[in-house]
C-alpha positions in Angstrom: -15.7 9.3 41.3 -12.5 10.2 39.6 -12.8 11.8 36.1 -9.8 11.1 33.9 -9.2 14.0 31.5 -6.9 15.6 28.9 -5.3 19.0 28.9 -3.2 21.1 26.5 0.2 22.6 27.2 1.4 25.3 24.8 5.1 26.0 24.5 6.8 28.6 22.3 10.3 27.8 21.2 13.3 30.1 20.8 12.7 29.8 17.0 9.1 31.1 17.5 7.5 27.7 16.8 4.5 26.8 18.9 4.3 23.3 20.3 0.9 22.0 21.4 1.4 19.0 23.8 -1.6 17.0 24.9 -1.5 15.7 28.5 -3.6 13.1 30.3 -4.3 12.6 34.0 -6.2 9.9 35.7 -7.4 12.5 38.3 -5.9 10.6 41.2 -3.4 12.3 43.6 0.2 11.3 43.0 -0.4 10.1 39.4 2.3 10.7 36.8 0.7 12.4 33.8 1.4 11.2 30.2 2.0 13.3 27.1 1.7 13.2 23.3 2.8 15.6 20.7 1.1 13.9 17.8 -2.3 12.7 19.1 -4.5 12.6 22.2 -2.5 11.4 25.2 -3.8 8.3 27.0 -2.7 6.2 30.0 -0.1 4.3 27.9 1.6 7.4 26.4 5.1 8.6 27.5 5.3 10.2 30.9 7.3 13.2 29.6 7.9 15.3 26.5 11.5 16.2 25.4 11.6 19.7 24.0 13.7 20.0 20.8 14.8 23.6 21.5 14.7 26.1 24.4 11.0 26.7 25.1 8.7 28.7 27.3 5.4 27.2 28.6 2.8 29.9 27.9 -0.5 28.2 28.5 -2.1 25.3 30.4 -5.7 24.5 29.5 -7.5 21.7 31.1 -11.0 20.2 30.4 -13.6 20.8 33.1 -14.4 17.6 35.0 -11.6 16.7 37.4 -13.2 15.8 40.8 -10.5 14.2 43.0 -7.5 16.5 42.5 -7.0 20.3 42.2 -3.4 20.9 41.0 -0.9 19.8 38.4 2.8 20.1 39.2 5.3 20.5 36.4 8.6 18.6 36.5 11.9 19.5 35.1 13.7 16.2 34.5 13.1 13.9 37.4 13.1 16.7 39.9 9.8 17.9 41.3 10.9 21.5 41.3 8.3 22.9 38.9 5.3 25.1 39.2 1.9 24.3 40.8 -0.9 25.1 38.4 -4.3 25.3 40.0 -6.9 23.4 37.8 -9.7 25.9 38.5 -7.6 28.8 37.2 -6.7 26.9 34.0 -10.0 25.5 32.8 -10.5 25.5 29.1 -13.7 27.4 29.6 -11.9 30.3 31.4 -11.0 33.0 28.9 -8.9 34.7 31.6 -6.5 31.9 32.3 -3.3 33.1 33.9 -0.5 33.8 31.3 2.5 31.5 32.0 6.1 32.1 31.3 8.0 29.0 32.5 11.3 28.4 30.6 12.8 25.0 29.9 16.2 24.4 28.3 16.5 22.3 25.2 16.4 18.5 25.8 14.5 18.7 29.2 12.3 15.8 30.2 9.2 17.8 30.8 6.6 16.0 32.9 3.8 16.5 35.4 2.2 14.9 38.4 -1.4 15.4 39.6 -1.6 16.3 43.3 
């Protein structure tokens, strides 16, 4: 049985500001994830976040429980040219999550697909 879940993306802007973006996945392969900067993301949230300044993705933390899928693919605009993030390595219970350093230019439509 698929287990829909939320995750947190942490970005640090050029200004030094930290942006915590909540993501949601239905835990089904090929699903476009949704995002919210202001509240918990749900299925009806926007499928992207537009960054207000140059940012670097520094952390991806996902809640334990996904059963059908194993990776999340970041997207830069509409192009699936991002980075694969293995769910097991980025569980919120893992205090040794890999440190990320993925840059995005200001105004990028940042999205993700579950694969």
